[in-house]
TISE-87161 format. One record per residue (C-alpha): residue in one letter; chain; x, y, z. Coordinates in steps of 0.25 Angstrom, whole numbers, plus 5000, padded with zeros to 4 digits. Layout:
# TISE-87161
(marti 'A','A',(X,Y,Z))
...
//
This chain:
# TISE-87161
(marti 'M','A',(4575,4967,5006))
(marti 'M','A',(4581,4955,4999))
(marti 'V','A',(4594,4962,4997))
(marti 'A','A',(4595,4963,5012))
(marti 'V','A',(4592,4948,5014))
(marti 'W','A',(4603,4944,5004))
(marti 'I','A',(4613,4954,5012))
(marti 'G','A',(4609,4947,5025))
(marti 'L','A',(4611,4933,5020))
(marti 'L','A',(4624,4937,5013))
(marti 'L','A',(4629,4942,5026))
(marti 'F','A',(4626,4929,5033))
(marti 'A','A',(4632,4921,5022))
(marti 'I','A',(4645,4930,5023))
(marti 'V','A',(4646,4926,5037))
(marti 'C','A',(4645,4912,5035))
(marti 'V','A',(4655,4912,5024))
(marti 'C','A',(4665,4919,5033))
(marti 'A','A',(4662,4909,5044))
(marti 'L','A',(4666,4898,5034))
(marti 'M','A',(4678,4905,5030))
(marti 'I','A',(4683,4906,5044))
(marti 'T','A',(4680,4892,5047))
(marti 'A','A',(4688,4887,5035))
(marti 'R','A',(4700,4896,5038))
(marti 'A','A',(4700,4891,5052))
(marti 'Q','A',(4699,4877,5049))
(marti 'N','A',(4710,4878,5039))
(marti 'S','A',(4719,4884,5049))
(marti 'I','A',(4717,4873,5059))
(marti 'C','A',(4720,4863,5048))
(marti 'A','A',(4733,4870,5045))
(marti 'S','A',(4737,4873,5059))
(marti 'K','A',(4747,4864,5067))
(marti 'H','A',(4736,4861,5077))
(marti 'I','A',(4733,4846,5078))
(marti 'S','A',(4720,4842,5086))
(marti 'M','A',(4722,4830,5095))
(marti 'I','A',(4707,4827,5096))
(marti 'A','A',(4708,4815,5087))
(marti 'Y','A',(4719,4809,5096))
(marti 'G','A',(4710,4810,5108))
(marti 'E','A',(4706,4819,5119))
(marti 'Y','A',(4718,4817,5127))
(marti 'A','A',(4727,4821,5116))
(marti 'Q','A',(4719,4833,5113))
(marti 'S','A',(4719,4837,5128))
(marti 'Q','A',(4734,4836,5128))
(marti 'Q','A',(4736,4845,5116))
(marti 'D','A',(4726,4855,5122))
(marti 'K','A',(4733,4855,5135))
(marti 'H','A',(4746,4857,5128))
(marti 'D','A',(4741,4869,5121))
(marti 'L','A',(4736,4875,5134))
(marti 'N','A',(4749,4873,5141))
(marti 'L','A',(4756,4881,5131))
(marti 'F','A',(4749,4893,5137))
(marti 'G','A',(4753,4890,5151))
(marti 'L','A',(4740,4884,5155))
(marti 'A','A',(4737,4871,5161))
(marti 'Q','A',(4725,4862,5157))
(marti 'Q','A',(4715,4864,5169))
(marti 'L','A',(4702,4864,5162))
(marti 'R','A',(4696,4851,5156))
(marti 'R','A',(4696,4849,5141))
(marti 'R','A',(4683,4843,5138))
(marti 'L','A',(4676,4852,5128))
(marti 'G','A',(4676,4848,5113))
(marti 'A','A',(4673,4855,5100))
(marti 'A','A',(4657,4856,5102))
(marti 'A','A',(4659,4860,5117))
(marti 'S','A',(4668,4871,5113))
(marti 'F','A',(4659,4876,5102))
(marti 'G','A',(4647,4875,5112))
(marti 'L','A',(4655,4884,5122))
(marti 'S','A',(4657,4895,5112))
(marti 'F','A',(4643,4894,5105))
(marti 'Q','A',(4636,4894,5119))
(marti 'S','A',(4645,4906,5124))
(marti 'M','A',(4640,4914,5112))
(marti 'G','A',(4626,4911,5117))
(marti 'F','A',(4619,4910,5104))
(marti 'I','A',(4605,4907,5109))
(marti 'G','A',(4607,4916,5121))
(marti 'A','A',(4612,4928,5112))
(marti 'I','A',(4600,4927,5103))
(marti 'F','A',(4590,4925,5114))
(marti 'L','A',(4596,4938,5121))
(marti 'L','A',(4599,4947,5109))
(marti 'A','A',(4590,4943,5097))
(marti 'G','A',(4578,4952,5102))
(marti 'P','A',(4586,4964,5105))
(marti 'A','A',(4594,4963,5092))
(marti 'L','A',(4582,4962,5083))
(marti 'K','A',(4575,4972,5091))
(marti 'Q','A',(4586,4982,5089))
(marti 'G','A',(4591,4979,5075))
(marti 'G','A',(4580,4972,5068))
(marti 'P','A',(4580,4959,5060))
(marti 'S','A',(4592,4964,5052))
(marti 'V','A',(4601,4961,5065))
(marti 'V','A',(4600,4947,5062))
(marti 'S','A',(4601,4946,5046))
(marti 'I','A',(4612,4957,5045))
(marti 'G','A',(4618,4960,5058))
(marti 'L','A',(4619,4945,5063))
(marti 'P','A',(4628,4941,5051))
(marti 'I','A',(4637,4953,5054))
(marti 'L','A',(4638,4949,5068))
(marti 'A','A',(4641,4935,5064))
(marti 'L','A',(4652,4938,5055))
(marti 'F','A',(4660,4946,5065))
(marti 'G','A',(4657,4936,5076))
(marti 'L','A',(4663,4925,5067))
(marti 'L','A',(4676,4934,5065))
(marti 'V','A',(4677,4936,5080))
(marti 'S','A',(4675,4922,5083))
(marti 'A','A',(4685,4918,5072))
(marti 'S','A',(4696,4927,5078))
(marti 'L','A',(4693,4922,5092))
(marti 'A','A',(4694,4908,5087))
(marti 'E','A',(4708,4910,5082))
(marti 'L','A',(4712,4915,5096))
(marti 'S','A',(4706,4903,5103))
(marti 'S','A',(4714,4894,5094))
(marti 'A','A',(4727,4901,5097))
(marti 'V','A',(4725,4902,5112))
(marti 'P','A',(4717,4889,5117))
(marti 'T','A',(4716,4893,5132))
(marti 'A','A',(4703,4895,5140))
(marti 'G','A',(4706,4910,5142))
(marti 'G','A',(4700,4914,5128))
(marti 'V','A',(4702,4929,5124))
(marti 'Y','A',(4709,4931,5137))
(marti 'H','A',(4720,4921,5134))
(marti 'W','A',(4720,4925,5119))
(marti 'S','A',(4722,4939,5122))
(marti 'S','A',(4733,4936,5132))
(marti 'A','A',(4741,4926,5123))
(marti 'L','A',(4741,4935,5111))
(marti 'G','A',(4741,4949,5118))
(marti 'T','A',(4744,4952,5132))
(marti 'R','A',(4739,4949,5146))
(marti 'R','A',(4731,4962,5147))
(marti 'W','A',(4724,4959,5134))
(marti 'G','A',(4720,4945,5139))
(marti 'W','A',(4716,4951,5152))
(marti 'Y','A',(4706,4961,5146))
(marti 'A','A',(4701,4950,5136))
(marti 'G','A',(4699,4940,5147))
(marti 'W','A',(4691,4949,5156))
(marti 'F','A',(4682,4955,5144))
(marti 'H','A',(4680,4940,5140))
(marti 'L','A',(4676,4935,5153))
(marti 'A','A',(4666,4947,5156))
(marti 'G','A',(4660,4945,5142))
(marti 'H','A',(4657,4930,5143))
(marti 'L','A',(4652,4932,5158))
(marti 'A','A',(4642,4943,5153))
(marti 'I','A',(4637,4934,5142))
(marti 'M','A',(4636,4922,5152))
(marti 'T','A',(4627,4931,5161))
(marti 'V','A',(4619,4935,5149))
(marti 'M','A',(4616,4921,5145))
(marti 'N','A',(4613,4916,5159))
(marti 'G','A',(4604,4929,5161))
(marti 'A','A',(4596,4926,5149))
(marti 'C','A',(4595,4911,5153))
(marti 'A','A',(4590,4915,5167))
(marti 'Y','A',(4580,4925,5160))
(marti 'I','A',(4574,4915,5151))
(marti 'L','A',(4572,4905,5163))
(marti 'D','A',(4567,4916,5172))
(marti 'K','A',(4556,4920,5162))
(marti 'M','A',(4552,4905,5160))
(marti 'L','A',(4552,4902,5175))
(marti 'A','A',(4544,4914,5178))
(marti 'V','A',(4533,4909,5169))
(marti 'W','A',(4534,4895,5174))
(marti 'L','A',(4535,4898,5189))
(marti 'D','A',(4526,4911,5189))
(marti 'Y','A',(4536,4921,5195))
(marti 'S','A',(4541,4935,5190))
(marti 'S','A',(4554,4934,5182))
(marti 'S','A',(4564,4945,5187))
(marti 'W','A',(4579,4948,5186))
(marti 'L','A',(4581,4941,5200))
(marti 'S','A',(4575,4928,5195))
(marti 'T','A',(4583,4929,5183))
(marti 'G','A',(4595,4931,5191))
(marti 'L','A',(4593,4919,5200))
(marti 'L','A',(4591,4910,5188))
(marti 'L','A',(4604,4916,5182))
(marti 'I','A',(4611,4912,5195))
(marti 'G','A',(4606,4898,5193))
(marti 'I','A',(4610,4897,5179))
(marti 'T','A',(4624,4902,5181))
(marti 'A','A',(4625,4892,5193))
(marti 'L','A',(4621,4880,5184))
(marti 'Q','A',(4631,4885,5173))
(marti 'A','A',(4642,4885,5184))
(marti 'V','A',(4639,4871,5188))
(marti 'V','A',(4639,4866,5173))
(marti 'N','A',(4653,4873,5171))
(marti 'H','A',(4659,4867,5183))
(marti 'W','A',(4653,4853,5178))
(marti 'G','A',(4665,4851,5169))
(marti 'T','A',(4670,4854,5155))
(marti 'G','A',(4665,4841,5149))
(marti 'R','A',(4651,4842,5153))
(marti 'L','A',(4651,4857,5150))
(marti 'G','A',(4655,4853,5136))
(marti 'S','A',(4643,4844,5134))
(marti 'M','A',(4634,4856,5138))
(marti 'L','A',(4641,4865,5128))
(marti 'E','A',(4639,4855,5117))
(marti 'A','A',(4624,4854,5121))
(marti 'G','A',(4623,4869,5121))
(marti 'I','A',(4626,4869,5106))
(marti 'L','A',(4615,4860,5103))
(marti 'L','A',(4606,4867,5112))
(marti 'Q','A',(4608,4881,5105))
(marti 'A','A',(4606,4874,5092))
(marti 'A','A',(4593,4867,5096))
(marti 'I','A',(4588,4881,5101))
(marti 'L','A',(4592,4887,5088))
(marti 'A','A',(4584,4876,5080))
(marti 'A','A',(4572,4876,5090))
(marti 'I','A',(4571,4892,5089))
(marti 'I','A',(4572,4892,5074))
(marti 'G','A',(4562,4880,5073))
(marti 'G','A',(4552,4886,5082))
(marti 'I','A',(4552,4899,5075))
(marti 'Y','A',(4550,4892,5061))
(marti 'I','A',(4539,4883,5066))
(marti 'T','A',(4532,4895,5073))
(marti 'F','A',(4535,4906,5063))
(marti 'G','A',(4539,4899,5050))
(marti 'Q','A',(4526,4902,5042))
(marti 'G','A',(4526,4917,5045))
(marti 'V','A',(4541,4919,5045))
(marti 'Y','A',(4545,4933,5040))
(marti 'S','A',(4554,4936,5028))
(marti 'P','A',(4569,4935,5029))
(marti 'E','A',(4569,4949,5024))
(marti 'L','A',(4565,4953,5038))
(marti 'L','A',(4579,4950,5043))
(marti 'Y','A',(4585,4960,5034))
(marti 'S','A',(4576,4972,5038))
(marti 'F','A',(4581,4982,5048))
(marti 'Q','A',(4569,4981,5057))
(marti 'K','A',(4567,4980,5072))
(marti 'S','A',(4562,4966,5077))
(marti 'T','A',(4548,4972,5079))
(marti 'L','A',(4548,4975,5064))
(marti 'D','A',(4542,4988,5066))
(marti 'G','A',(4554,4997,5061))
(marti 'H','A',(4568,4999,5056))
(marti 'V','A',(4580,5000,5064))
(marti 'T','A',(4592,5009,5063))
(marti 'P','A',(4606,5004,5059))
(marti 'W','A',(4611,5006,5073))
(marti 'A','A',(4599,4998,5079))
(marti 'F','A',(4603,4987,5069))
(marti 'I','A',(4618,4987,5073))
(marti 'T','A',(4614,4987,5088))
(marti 'G','A',(4605,4975,5085))
(marti 'V','A',(4616,4968,5078))
(marti 'F','A',(4626,4970,5090))
(marti 'V','A',(4615,4965,5100))
(marti 'L','A',(4618,4952,5094))
(marti 'Q','A',(4633,4953,5096))
(marti 'K','A',(4633,4943,5107))
(marti 'L','A',(4629,4932,5097))
(marti 'F','A',(4644,4932,5092))
(marti 'L','A',(4651,4933,5106))
(marti 'G','A',(4656,4922,5115))
(marti 'M','A',(4661,4913,5105))
(marti 'D','A',(4675,4912,5112))
(marti 'G','A',(4668,4904,5123))
(marti 'A','A',(4675,4891,5119))
(marti 'A','A',(4689,4898,5120))
(marti 'Q','A',(4687,4899,5135))
(marti 'A','A',(4686,4883,5136))
(marti 'S','A',(4699,4881,5127))
(marti 'E','A',(4705,4874,5139))
(marti 'E','A',(4693,4864,5139))
(marti 'I','A',(4691,4862,5124))
(marti 'R','A',(4699,4851,5117))
(marti 'D','A',(4707,4856,5105))
(marti 'P','A',(4704,4871,5108))
(marti 'R','A',(4713,4877,5098))
(marti 'V','A',(4703,4872,5087))
(marti 'R','A',(4690,4870,5094))
(marti 'V','A',(4689,4883,5102))
(marti 'P','A',(4691,4892,5089))
(marti 'W','A',(4680,4884,5082))
(marti 'A','A',(4671,4885,5093))
(marti 'I','A',(4673,4900,5094))
(marti 'Y','A',(4671,4902,5079))
(marti 'F','A',(4660,4892,5076))
(marti 'S','A',(4651,4897,5088))
(marti 'S','A',(4650,4910,5081))
(marti 'V','A',(4647,4903,5067))
(marti 'Y','A',(4636,4895,5073))
(marti 'T','A',(4630,4907,5081))
(marti 'M','A',(4630,4915,5068))
(marti 'I','A',(4622,4904,5060))
(marti 'G','A',(4613,4901,5072))
(marti 'G','A',(4611,4916,5076))
(marti 'F','A',(4607,4920,5061))
(marti 'V','A',(4597,4909,5059))
(marti 'L','A',(4591,4910,5073))
(marti 'L','A',(4590,4926,5073))
(marti 'M','A',(4585,4925,5058))
(marti 'C','A',(4573,4916,5062))
(marti 'L','A',(4570,4924,5074))
(marti 'T','A',(4570,4937,5066))
(marti 'L','A',(4561,4932,5055))
(marti 'V','A',(4550,4928,5065))
(marti 'L','A',(4552,4941,5074))
(marti 'P','A',(4539,4947,5071))
(marti 'A','A',(4531,4935,5075))
(marti 'I','A',(4537,4933,5089))
(marti 'V','A',(4527,4937,5099))
(marti 'G','A',(4536,4935,5112))
(marti 'T','A',(4532,4927,5124))
(marti 'T','A',(4528,4929,5138))
(marti 'L','A',(4543,4925,5142))
(marti 'F','A',(4551,4934,5132))
(marti 'S','A',(4548,4947,5125))
(marti 'S','A',(4549,4946,5110))
(marti 'S','A',(4557,4959,5109))
(marti 'D','A',(4568,4955,5119))
(marti 'N','A',(4569,4940,5117))
(marti 'L','A',(4565,4937,5103))
(marti 'F','A',(4573,4924,5103))
(marti 'A','A',(4565,4918,5115))
(marti 'A','A',(4552,4923,5110))
(marti 'A','A',(4554,4917,5096))
(marti 'A','A',(4558,4904,5103))
(marti 'L','A',(4546,4903,5111))
(marti 'D','A',(4537,4907,5100))
(marti 'G','A',(4543,4897,5091))
(marti 'W','A',(4540,4886,5101))
(marti 'Q','A',(4526,4891,5105))
(marti 'G','A',(4531,4896,5118))
(marti 'N','A',(4538,4883,5123))
(marti 'S','A',(4547,4887,5134))
(marti 'L','A',(4556,4876,5132))
(marti 'I','A',(4563,4883,5120))
(marti 'V','A',(4566,4895,5130))
(marti 'L','A',(4572,4885,5140))
(marti 'V','A',(4581,4880,5129))
(marti 'I','A',(4586,4894,5126))
(marti 'A','A',(4588,4896,5141))
(marti 'A','A',(4597,4883,5141))
(marti 'A','A',(4605,4889,5129))
(marti 'L','A',(4607,4902,5137))
(marti 'W','A',(4612,4894,5149))
(marti 'G','A',(4621,4886,5140))
(marti 'S','A',(4627,4899,5135))
(marti 'G','A',(4629,4904,5149))
(marti 'N','A',(4635,4891,5153))
(marti 'S','A',(4645,4892,5142))
(marti 'E','A',(4649,4906,5146))
(marti 'M','A',(4651,4902,5160))
(marti 'L','A',(4662,4892,5155))
(marti 'V','A',(4668,4903,5147))
(marti 'C','A',(4668,4913,5158))
(marti 'S','A',(4673,4903,5168))
(marti 'R','A',(4685,4899,5159))
(marti 'A','A',(4688,4914,5157))
(marti 'V','A',(4688,4916,5172))
(marti 'F','A',(4697,4904,5174))
(marti 'C','A',(4707,4908,5164))
(marti 'L','A',(4708,4923,5169))
(marti 'A','A',(4710,4917,5183))
(marti 'R','A',(4720,4907,5179))
(marti 'D','A',(4728,4919,5174))
(marti 'Q','A',(4726,4927,5187))
(marti 'A','A',(4717,4937,5180))
(marti 'L','A',(4706,4937,5190))
(marti 'P','A',(4704,4939,5205))
(marti 'Y','A',(4704,4926,5212))
(marti 'S','A',(4711,4919,5201))
(marti 'R','A',(4717,4908,5209))
(marti 'V','A',(4702,4903,5212))
(marti 'L','A',(4696,4906,5198))
(marti 'S','A',(4707,4898,5191))
(marti 'Q','A',(4704,4885,5198))
(marti 'I','A',(4699,4873,5191))
(marti 'T','A',(4692,4862,5198))
(marti 'R','A',(4700,4849,5197))
(marti 'K','A',(4688,4839,5194))
(marti 'L','A',(4681,4846,5184))
(marti 'Q','A',(4692,4856,5179))
(marti 'T','A',(4682,4868,5179))
(marti 'P','A',(4685,4882,5184))
(marti 'L','A',(4675,4882,5195))
(marti 'P','A',(4678,4895,5201))
(marti 'A','A',(4678,4902,5188))
(marti 'I','A',(4664,4896,5185))
(marti 'L','A',(4659,4901,5198))
(marti 'V','A',(4664,4915,5197))
(marti 'V','A',(4658,4916,5183))
(marti 'S','A',(4645,4912,5188))
(marti 'V','A',(4645,4922,5199))
(marti 'L','A',(4650,4933,5190))
(marti 'S','A',(4639,4930,5180))
(marti 'V','A',(4628,4932,5190))
(marti 'I','A',(4634,4945,5195))
(marti 'L','A',(4635,4950,5181))
(marti 'F','A',(4620,4947,5178))
(marti 'G','A',(4616,4955,5191))
(marti 'V','A',(4625,4967,5187))
(marti 'G','A',(4620,4966,5172))
(marti 'R','A',(4605,4966,5177))
(marti 'L','A',(4608,4978,5186))
(marti 'V','A',(4615,4986,5175))
(marti 'D','A',(4605,4984,5164))
(marti 'G','A',(4592,4981,5172))
(marti 'G','A',(4589,4970,5161))
(marti 'E','A',(4582,4957,5165))
(marti 'V','A',(4594,4949,5162))
(marti 'A','A',(4605,4959,5161))
(marti 'I','A',(4607,4956,5146))
(marti 'S','A',(4611,4970,5140))
(marti 'S','A',(4622,4974,5150))
(marti 'L','A',(4628,4960,5151))
(marti 'L','A',(4627,4957,5136))
(marti 'G','A',(4634,4970,5132))
(marti 'L','A',(4645,4967,5142))
(marti 'G','A',(4647,4953,5137))
(marti 'V','A',(4647,4957,5122))
(marti 'L','A',(4657,4969,5124))
(marti 'C','A',(4667,4961,5133))
(marti 'L','A',(4667,4949,5124))
(marti 'Q','A',(4670,4958,5112))
(marti 'L','A',(4681,4965,5119))
(marti 'A','A',(4687,4951,5124))
(marti 'Y','A',(4687,4946,5109))
(marti 'A','A',(4693,4959,5103))
(marti 'I','A',(4705,4959,5112))
(marti 'P','A',(4712,4945,5107))
(marti 'I','A',(4707,4948,5093))
(marti 'G','A',(4714,4962,5094))
(marti 'I','A',(4727,4956,5099))
(marti 'K','A',(4726,4946,5088))
(marti 'L','A',(4725,4957,5078))
(marti 'R','A',(4737,4964,5084))
(marti 'L','A',(4745,4952,5083))
(marti 'H','A',(4741,4950,5068))
(marti 'G','A',(4739,4935,5071))
(marti 'R','A',(4754,4934,5073))
(marti 'H','A',(4755,4926,5086))
(marti 'R','A',(4760,4912,5089))
(marti 'L','A',(4747,4908,5096))
(marti 'L','A',(4738,4913,5084))
(marti 'E','A',(4747,4907,5074))
(marti 'D','A',(4746,4893,5080))
(marti 'A','A',(4731,4893,5082))
(marti 'P','A',(4725,4882,5073))
(marti 'W','A',(4712,4890,5071))
(marti 'H','A',(4716,4902,5063))
(marti 'L','A',(4710,4911,5052))
(marti 'G','A',(4723,4914,5045))
(marti 'A','A',(4721,4925,5035))
(marti 'Y','A',(4707,4928,5040))
(marti 'S','A',(4712,4931,5054))
(marti 'P','A',(4716,4946,5052))
(marti 'F','A',(4702,4949,5046))
(marti 'V','A',(4695,4941,5056))
(marti 'N','A',(4702,4947,5068))
(marti 'W','A',(4701,4961,5063))
(marti 'S','A',(4686,4960,5060))
(marti 'A','A',(4683,4953,5074))
(marti 'F','A',(4691,4964,5081))
(marti 'V','A',(4684,4975,5075))
(marti 'W','A',(4671,4969,5076))
(marti 'L','A',(4673,4966,5091))
(marti 'I','A',(4676,4981,5093))
(marti 'V','A',(4665,4987,5085))
(marti 'S','A',(4655,4977,5089))
(marti 'G','A',(4659,4979,5104))
(marti 'V','A',(4656,4994,5103))
(marti 'L','A',(4643,4992,5096))
(marti 'S','A',(4639,4982,5106))
(marti 'V','A',(4639,4992,5117))
(marti 'F','A',(4628,5000,5110))
(marti 'A','A',(4620,4987,5106))
(marti 'L','A',(4620,4980,5120))
(marti 'G','A',(4621,4993,5129))
(marti 'I','A',(4631,5001,5136))
(marti 'W','A',(4631,4992,5149))
(marti 'G','A',(4640,4982,5142))
(marti 'A','A',(4650,4992,5139))
(marti 'V','A',(4649,4998,5153))
(marti 'G','A',(4652,4984,5159))
(marti 'T','A',(4663,4982,5149))
(marti 'G','A',(4669,4995,5154))
(marti 'V','A',(4668,4991,5169))
(marti 'L','A',(4674,4977,5165))
(marti 'L','A',(4686,4984,5159))
(marti 'V','A',(4689,4993,5171))
(marti 'L','A',(4688,4980,5179))
(marti 'I','A',(4698,4973,5170))
(marti 'M','A',(4708,4984,5171))
(marti 'V','A',(4707,4984,5186))
(marti 'M','A',(4709,4969,5187))
(marti 'D','A',(4720,4970,5177))
(marti 'R','A',(4728,4979,5186))
(marti 'K','A',(4726,4970,5198))
(marti 'Y','A',(4729,4956,5191))
(marti 'R','A',(4739,4961,5180))
(marti 'K','A',(4751,4956,5187))
(marti 'Q','A',(4746,4942,5191))
(marti 'H','A',(4739,4940,5178))
(marti 'L','A',(4751,4943,5170))
(marti 'A','A',(4760,4934,5179))
(marti 'K','A',(4750,4923,5178))
(marti 'L','A',(4750,4924,5163))
(marti 'Q','A',(4766,4924,5162))
(marti 'S','A',(4767,4912,5172))
(marti 'R','A',(4757,4904,5164))
(marti 'L','A',(4765,4906,5151))
(marti 'K','A',(4778,4902,5158))
(marti 'R','A',(4771,4890,5166))
(marti 'P','A',(4780,4878,5165))
(marti 'R','A',(4774,4865,5160))
(marti 'G','A',(4775,4858,5173))
(marti 'E','A',(4766,4868,5180))
(marti 'I','A',(4755,4866,5169))
(marti 'I','A',(4756,4851,5171))
(marti 'R','A',(4754,4852,5186))
(marti 'I','A',(4742,4861,5184))
(marti 'E','A',(4736,4851,5175))
(marti 'R','A',(4738,4839,5184))
(marti 'K','A',(4728,4845,5194))
(marti 'F','A',(4718,4842,5184))
(marti 'H','A',(4723,4829,5179))
(marti 'I','A',(4726,4834,5165))
(marti 'H','A',(4738,4827,5158))
//
């Protein structure tokens, strides 16, 4: 058994070494590049440089640049939903594949998650616009590839936003049912979801500066939850902790039998969501100062910190698994994370409220990502009612129509997901849809980059670059996204694949209807005269 322990620790050490190598290579590329950050010369100088970079793509600076390095990292980190993903998936993963899902499976997931995030980080440095994968695919490939990538990306993040908000509503509904003595139901959960989504819409319209402070606070909140859970588990179960060798046994979470290799693989891919959503900062590239450097670091480091925090937290949770008795609020087989948190803090409901706050923060970050995705698609005439959805409020410079549409679509998607799988919070179908759509959205621009062999002016000018590592990283990321996408269908259920298929048909129909005006808009944008860009920016007092 000690051999298995050393193998597991070696896997985690290898991932850490790979992370350090990629970090060093990217930092060297920034130092050797022609990119000069103007932050040291003041915010105005940096804003002028960022605006100039954006104007080169034929885009006017309409959104307000108020987000710094910490806020951009917070956006990606919270979009990944570290606490929310563990809350939702730790129980099902351990129940399916046993403790070895954490000790052996998680380092493997983390390794490929880092490679995918590094490949996306290169793209974000090359194309510093708020379109994310949509603009990356359009700029390096063709309009059609950008169209498909953008739609899959929007659908994926919208599904994940709904999952996070649904989980938040589920927790609050369970607690309020106990406090106010009523019967919790899908209807009461749905009403709370509407309230949660409405509050997020208000916050997103509140302004980029204030939202940036909340993104920074979200990092501290998730770190505090991580420390509180680990501390509570140690205080309560520290004397009777089980041997670390338990982590490397292929046993179920109930510790009453062995699992098959396929059950282990399924359990590993249930945790796949932990390493998706890191591209969130790219959707705010037009609101982040020095996005060519800060956005790629946000994308990459969000995966690194999720890897470290996830391994430590899930390891501690697994070691005390047999001692968790569950609570009146949550079943220990389905919500092991919440059960361990409550047991660790002697049933104190405050810890669960803090977890709900973290879930709300993840949903709030996803709303920012989705609203900017809608805005960018509408700006290029890729959506119905594009003229309305591409509008920006002059005072706060936020895409209010896009925010409202995202809010309504999220509530509708929750209802559809609940009807499809019959679950209390529609987790299974929506999570499968979100994971599969995001994997397809990431695979498209990475595949285009592979086809170009890295030979493109935009890629060559990107300051954040992996140099000689790039071909290996890109190939590994692309193959992983395709293979893991197929396996995720079996791990998370068939409804995610069905939803993706329905979305594909919708995208094809929309493409036929909006192809001409979308293509014309892209062509006119690239040929847009400097004077027209200045006239647009004057409406928002940008100089």
